[in-house]
C-alpha positions in Angstrom: 74.3 93.6 165.4 75.7 97.0 163.9 73.6 99.9 162.5 72.8 97.2 159.5 70.1 95.1 160.0 71.5 92.8 157.2 74.8 91.0 157.4 76.4 88.3 155.1 78.7 85.8 157.0 80.3 82.8 155.5 77.8 82.0 153.4 74.6 82.7 155.0 72.3 86.1 155.8 72.3 87.0 159.3 69.7 89.3 160.5 67.4 90.2 163.8 64.6 88.2 164.0 61.9 91.0 164.1 59.3 89.1 165.6 61.3 88.6 169.1 61.5 92.2 169.4 61.2 94.6 171.5 61.9 91.9 174.5 64.2 89.5 172.8 67.0 90.5 170.4 67.6 87.4 168.7 70.0 86.5 165.7 68.4 84.8 162.7 71.1 82.9 160.3 69.9 82.2 156.9 71.5 79.3 154.6 69.1 78.3 152.3 66.7 79.9 149.7 63.5 78.3 151.6 64.7 79.8 155.2 64.9 83.2 153.4 61.4 83.1 151.6 60.0 81.9 155.0 61.7 84.5 157.1 60.2 87.3 154.3 56.7 85.7 154.7 56.4 85.2 158.6 57.8 88.8 158.7 61.0 87.8 160.5 62.3 90.2 157.8 60.1 93.0 156.7 60.1 96.6 155.3 60.5 97.0 151.4 64.0 97.9 151.4 65.3 95.3 153.6 62.9 92.3 152.0 64.5 93.5 148.4 68.2 93.0 149.9 67.2 89.7 151.7 65.9 88.7 148.4 68.9 89.4 146.7 71.2 87.5 149.0 68.5 84.7 148.5 69.6 84.5 144.9 73.4 84.5 146.2 72.4 81.4 148.3 70.7 79.7 145.2 73.6 80.3 142.9 76.1 78.7 145.2 73.8 75.8 145.7 73.3 75.3 142.1 77.0 75.5 141.0 78.9 72.4 140.6 82.6 72.5 139.3 82.4 76.0 138.6 79.1 75.4 136.3 76.0 77.4 137.3 72.5 75.6 136.6 70.9 79.0 135.5 67.6 77.4 135.2 67.5 76.3 138.7 69.1 79.3 140.1 66.3 81.5 137.9 63.5 79.3 139.4 64.8 80.2 142.9 64.9 83.6 142.0 61.2 83.6 140.7 60.1 82.0 144.1 62.0 84.8 146.1 60.5 87.6 144.0 56.9 86.4 144.6 57.5 86.0 148.5 55.4 89.0 149.0 53.7 90.8 146.3 52.9 94.3 147.3 56.7 95.8 147.7 57.9 96.5 144.7 61.5 96.6 146.2 61.7 92.6 146.5 61.2 91.9 142.8 63.4 94.9 141.8 66.2 93.8 143.9 65.8 90.3 142.6 65.9 91.1 139.2 68.7 93.5 139.6 71.0 90.8 140.8 69.6 87.7 138.7 71.6 89.4 135.9 74.7 88.2 137.5 73.9 84.6 137.5 75.7 83.5 134.7 78.8 85.2 136.1 78.6 82.9 139.3 78.2 83.5 142.8 81.0 85.7 143.6 79.5 88.3 141.0 75.9 88.0 142.5 77.3 88.3 145.8 79.5 91.4 144.7 76.2 93.1 143.1 74.2 92.4 146.3 77.1 94.0 148.6 77.0 97.1 146.4 73.2 97.3 146.8 73.5 97.1 150.6 76.0 99.7 150.9 74.3 101.7 148.3 71.0 101.4 150.5 72.5 103.2 153.5 73.7 106.1 151.2 70.3 106.4 149.8 68.2 106.3 152.8 70.5 108.8 154.5 70.1 111.0 151.4 66.0 110.5 151.5 65.8 111.1 155.0 68.0 114.3 154.8 65.9 115.7 151.9 62.6 114.9 153.9 63.8 116.6 157.1 64.8 119.7 154.9 61.1 119.8 153.6 59.5 119.3 156.9 61.6 122.2 158.4 60.4 124.2 155.6 57.0 123.3 155.9 57.0 123.6 159.8 59.5 126.2 160.3 61.0 127.8 163.5 59.4 125.3 166.1 60.1 122.1 167.7 58.2 119.5 166.0 55.7 116.9 166.8 55.8 114.1 164.6 53.2 111.4 164.0 54.7 108.1 162.2 53.0 104.8 161.3 54.6 101.2 161.1 58.3 101.0 161.2 60.5 102.5 158.7 63.9 102.3 160.3 67.0 100.2 160.1 65.1 97.3 160.6 62.8 98.0 157.7 65.8 99.0 155.5 69.4 97.9 155.7 70.6 101.0 157.4 69.4 104.3 158.9 66.1 104.1 157.8 63.6 106.1 155.7 60.9 108.1 157.7 62.5 107.3 160.9 66.1 108.2 159.2 64.2 111.8 158.7 63.4 111.9 162.5 67.0 111.0 163.5 68.3 113.9 161.2 65.7 116.3 162.6 66.9 115.0 165.9 70.4 115.5 165.5 69.2 119.2 164.4 67.5 119.4 167.8 64.1 120.0 165.8 62.2 117.1 167.6 59.9 117.8 170.4 58.2 114.5 170.4 57.2 111.7 168.2 53.8 110.1 168.1 53.9 106.4 167.3 50.9 104.2 166.1 50.9 100.8 167.3 50.1 99.8 163.7 47.8 96.8 164.2 47.4 93.9 164.0 51.3 92.8 164.5 52.2 96.1 166.2 55.4 97.1 164.3 54.9 100.7 165.6 54.7 99.7 169.1 57.2 96.6 169.0 60.1 98.0 166.6 59.6 101.6 166.2 59.6 102.5 169.7 62.4 100.2 170.3 64.5 101.8 167.3 63.5 105.5 168.8 64.5 104.6 172.3 67.9 103.3 170.9 68.5 106.5 168.9 67.4 108.7 172.1 64.5 110.4 170.2 61.6 111.1 172.7 58.1 109.5 171.9 54.7 108.5 172.9 52.9 105.1 171.9 49.2 105.4 170.9 46.5 103.3 169.4 45.8 103.6 165.9 42.3 104.9 166.0 43.6 107.9 168.2 45.8 109.5 165.4 42.8 111.6 163.9 42.0 113.0 167.5 45.7 113.7 168.1 45.6 116.0 164.8 42.1 117.3 166.0 43.7 118.6 169.0 46.7 120.0 167.9 49.3 117.6 168.9 50.6 116.7 165.6 52.7 119.3 163.2 53.6 116.7 160.4 53.0 113.1 159.5 56.0 110.9 158.2 55.5 107.5 156.5 57.4 105.0 154.2 56.0 103.2 151.5 55.8 99.6 149.8 55.1 100.8 146.3 54.6 104.5 144.5 53.0 104.6 141.4 53.7 106.6 138.2 51.0 109.1 139.4 52.1 109.4 143.1 49.8 106.8 144.7 51.4 105.1 147.9 50.9 101.6 149.1 51.7 101.3 152.6 51.0 99.5 155.9 47.3 99.3 156.2 46.1 102.5 158.3 48.3 104.8 156.1 45.1 106.1 153.8 43.3 106.9 157.1 46.2 109.1 158.4 46.2 110.9 155.0 42.5 111.6 155.0 42.8 113.2 158.6 45.8 115.0 157.9 44.1 116.6 154.8 41.2 117.6 157.2 43.4 119.2 159.6 45.9 120.8 157.0 48.7 118.9 158.4 51.7 117.7 156.0 51.5 114.2 154.8 55.1 113.1 153.6 56.2 109.9 152.1 60.0 108.9 152.6 61.2 105.9 150.4 63.9 105.1 147.9 63.8 105.4 144.3 63.5 101.4 144.2 60.2 101.8 145.6 58.8 103.9 142.8 57.2 102.0 140.0 57.1 103.8 136.9 55.5 101.0 135.0 52.3 100.9 137.3 50.2 103.8 136.0 48.0 104.1 139.5 47.2 102.5 142.6 44.3 100.5 141.4 46.7 98.3 139.7 48.6 97.3 143.0 48.2 93.7 144.3 47.1 94.2 148.2 48.6 91.2 150.1 45.6 89.7 152.5 47.3 87.9 155.6 46.0 85.1 157.8 42.8 85.5 159.8 44.9 84.5 163.2 46.6 87.9 163.0 43.2 89.5 163.7 40.9 87.2 165.8 43.6 86.5 168.9 45.9 88.6 170.7 49.2 87.4 172.1 48.0 83.9 171.6 44.7 84.4 173.3 41.3 84.3 171.4 39.5 87.8 171.2 36.8 87.0 168.7 34.2 83.9 168.6 35.5 80.8 166.5 34.7 80.9 162.9 34.4 84.9 162.6 35.5 85.8 159.1 38.1 88.5 158.9 39.3 90.9 156.3 42.9 91.6 157.1 44.9 93.6 154.2 48.5 94.1 155.0 48.5 97.3 153.3 46.4 100.0 152.0 46.7 102.5 149.0 46.6 106.5 149.5 45.8 108.5 146.6 48.2 110.7 145.4 46.4 114.2 145.8 46.4 113.2 149.6 50.0 113.2 149.9 52.0 116.5 150.3 55.2 115.0 149.0 57.1 111.9 148.1 60.5 112.3 148.6 63.7 110.0 147.7 67.2 110.3 147.4 66.7 112.3 144.4 64.8 115.0 146.6 61.0 115.8 146.3 59.8 113.6 143.4 55.9 113.9 144.1 54.2 117.0 145.7 51.6 119.4 146.1 52.0 123.0 145.5 52.7 123.9 149.2 55.8 121.3 149.1 57.1 122.4 145.9 56.8 126.0 145.2 59.7 125.8 143.0 60.3 123.5 139.9 62.3 120.0 141.0 66.2 120.9 141.1 66.9 118.4 138.5 64.5 119.8 136.2 66.0 123.4 137.0 69.5 122.4 136.5 68.8 120.7 133.2 67.1 123.7 131.8 69.9 126.1 132.9 72.4 123.5 131.4 70.8 123.5 128.0 70.7 127.6 128.1 74.4 127.7 128.9 75.3 125.0 126.2 73.1 127.0 123.5 75.3 130.1 124.2 78.8 128.2 124.1 79.5 128.1 127.7 78.9 124.5 128.3 80.4 123.0 125.1 79.8 119.3 124.5 80.3 117.6 128.0 82.1 120.2 129.5 81.0 121.8 132.6 78.4 121.1 135.6 75.7 122.7 137.8 74.8 121.8 141.3 72.4 122.4 143.9 72.9 121.8 147.6 70.3 119.9 149.5 71.2 119.5 153.3 74.1 117.1 153.4 74.2 116.2 149.9 74.2 117.8 146.6 72.6 117.3 143.1 75.1 117.3 140.3 74.9 116.9 136.5 76.3 113.5 135.7 79.8 112.8 133.9 80.4 112.6 130.2 76.9 113.7 129.2 76.0 116.5 126.7 74.7 119.6 128.2 72.6 120.4 125.2 70.4 116.9 125.9 70.6 117.0 129.5 67.4 115.9 131.4 66.5 116.0 135.2 67.3 111.9 135.3 70.9 112.7 134.2 71.8 114.0 137.9 73.8 112.3 140.4 73.3 112.9 144.2 76.8 113.2 146.1 77.6 113.7 149.5 78.9 117.2 150.6 81.6 115.9 153.0 83.6 113.6 150.5 82.0 114.0 147.2 81.1 110.4 146.9 78.0 109.5 145.2 75.0 108.7 147.1 72.3 108.1 144.5 71.7 108.0 140.8 72.8 105.8 137.9 75.3 108.2 136.5 78.4 108.7 137.5 79.6 112.0 138.9 82.3 114.4 137.3 85.9 114.5 138.9 84.9 118.5 139.0 82.4 117.4 141.7 85.1 118.2 144.1 85.4 121.9 143.1 81.7 122.1 143.8 81.7 120.5 147.4 84.7 122.6 148.4 82.7 125.6 147.7 79.8 124.0 149.9 81.9 123.0 152.7 83.4 126.4 153.2 80.6 128.8 152.2 77.0 129.1 152.6 76.4 128.3 148.8 73.2 126.5 148.1 74.3 126.3 144.1 77.4 126.2 142.2 77.9 126.8 138.4 80.9 125.5 136.6 81.4 126.6 133.2 83.7 127.6 130.4 83.0 131.0 128.7 85.6 132.0 126.2 86.4 135.6 127.6 86.8 134.6 131.3 88.7 131.7 130.4 91.1 133.5 128.1 91.6 136.1 130.6 92.5 133.4 133.6 94.6 131.8 131.2 96.5 135.0 130.6 96.9 135.6 134.2 97.1 132.1 135.7 100.0 130.4 136.8 100.9 126.6 136.4 101.7 125.7 140.0 100.2 128.9 142.3 97.1 130.5 143.0 97.1 134.2 141.7 94.8 137.1 142.2 93.5 139.3 139.5 92.2 142.5 140.7 89.6 144.4 138.4 88.4 147.9 139.4 86.1 150.6 138.4 83.5 148.8 136.4 79.7 148.9 137.1 79.5 144.8 136.5 81.5 144.4 139.8 78.4 144.9 141.8 77.0 141.9 140.4 79.5 139.5 141.5 78.7 139.6 145.3 82.1 140.6 146.6 82.3 142.9 149.5 83.5 146.3 147.4 81.4 147.2 144.6 84.2 148.8 143.0 86.9 146.4 143.6 86.8 142.6 142.7 89.9 140.3 143.7 89.3 137.2 141.7 91.8 134.0 142.6 93.3 132.3 139.6 94.0 128.6 140.5 96.1 126.3 138.6 94.6 123.8 136.4 95.8 120.5 138.1 95.4 117.4 136.0 94.4 115.9 139.0 91.1 117.6 139.6 90.3 117.0 143.3 93.8 118.8 143.7 91.9 121.9 142.4 89.1 121.1 144.8 91.8 121.0 147.6 93.3 124.4 146.7 90.0 126.0 146.5 88.7 124.6 149.9 92.0 125.8 151.4 91.6 129.4 150.1 88.3 130.0 150.8 88.6 128.6 154.5 91.3 131.2 155.0 89.3 133.7 153.4 86.0 133.9 154.3 85.3 137.5 152.9 86.4 136.1 149.3 84.0 136.9 146.5 81.9 134.1 145.2 83.6 133.5 142.0 86.8 132.1 140.9 89.1 131.3 137.7 90.9 128.2 137.1 93.9 128.9 134.5 93.1 127.2 131.1 89.8 125.9 132.3 87.0 128.0 133.2 85.0 129.7 136.0 83.3 128.7 139.0 80.3 131.0 140.8 78.2 130.2 143.6 75.3 131.6 145.4 72.1 131.3 147.5 70.3 129.4 144.8 70.9 128.3 140.9 69.8 131.4 139.5 72.1 133.7 141.6 75.1 131.3 140.9 74.3 131.5 137.2 73.8 135.3 137.2 77.3 135.9 139.0 78.8 133.6 136.2 77.2 135.5 133.4 78.3 138.8 135.0 82.0 137.7 135.4 82.0 136.7 131.6 80.7 140.0 130.7 83.1 142.0 133.0 85.9 139.8 131.3 84.7 140.6 128.0 84.8 144.5 128.9 88.3 144.0 130.0 89.5 142.2 126.9 87.9 144.7 124.4 89.1 147.7 126.3 92.4 146.4 127.2 91.8 147.9 130.8 91.7 146.0 134.5 91.2 149.4 135.8 88.4 151.1 133.7 89.8 154.5 134.3 93.3 153.3 134.1 96.0 153.1 131.0 95.3 150.6 128.4 97.4 147.4 128.6 97.7 146.4 124.9 98.6 142.6 126.0 94.9 142.5 127.5 93.2 142.9 123.7 92.1 139.4 123.8 89.5 138.4 121.4 89.2 141.6 119.7 88.0 141.3 116.0 
């Protein structure tokens, strides 16, 4: 098996049978709907994201089985889809994934398969984005020291399709050299921590220790835990979290000892239609899982058993819920500032009202580790909300999460992120700066516009408070080419100011945060208005009549 725990191969779903781990890595090949359902129920496949995608593959199998001479028996396929969605009730991802692909059933098995494979690829990107956001948060809450992190159950590539959620965050932290040790709860009664998480951490080379579930609180009390990272099977609208049984107790202990308790999960785990955790159906499993161990009875015959597979942690015990969109539920300590998406939307609406982001033009982004959150394409900036954002990978500008399409101008933002220390970028179309860029720009070469002697130069972030050399880039129809020009220019000029012009297009500014980037863009527009109205590039020089742009 490669990094993905779920593979489609010649009409069948191939996965690792998690019941055999860690001592036996055996392949499981599922070719019927009943086999998929059984694998989910007996925990051969487990983990909310993983069972969701497995259920989607089950719909592919059902559609193929119920297609004769190119005609799909939709009634029978939808009946199988209902059975798949009901295989385990607590994890919302299963019903979500089945619902997403069953909409393609009428188009045939190939359409269902294409949607499922898209979901599979998306899951890896989403998990990595969520894990990176979580790692960033952990390091902000627990700075400047190697971390001792406690985790529960299994949240790695076995529980998802690739990379993992909470374990994904551990992988990111380990890559940064920030992990001292991971304390792994064994996770009774089926020992997912002991069997699966230790296996995955060993595979990733992350130092770890295994402990019994009931020792976790004592580990916190004795200063052996800096942070708790867990996954989730469902997150309700108010931030309550359903997860593997034992999670609630960890949250209580973490609160008692002032330790951050962070939940990492994909957006598909959030259930905005369920108000609170009181409405969650908690699955109860067989008594045999509790009254025996390794095939040996440990309790008297006839002992009654209470064996819930999950518990529900109240949202007020959770420091933060982190998804691919960043922190979506948080305590004050985890979210000292408003959510990035809301800040972006608020600033965009303000710039729209000033006429600097007219219609759908312009975009704003905030960097979050290896990804950036950016305004979606084709949206009026006057009506933008925090839900109209797209998460893209800084490395190649490809979308990692979000239902919107990223703008082609995303490449301008990521060029700045790859070559500078910028944490936010603003790309807008104010009239005086755009006009000045058009006046001095060239259609096929980068030029530099020098402005001197104006007080406003101090607000642009350049190395000289009295002189600013601003690059003016050609406005190529192929927008990624503009991004490539910017990246090449900035890579060769590390001292370049954090502002630029694009001929006939607009301006871009960046900074340590979104407010600083916006302020620099505002300052540049004000400077360009002064230059245009005075007719002077040098505040103390001769007047140039050709610069009188926009005078009334």
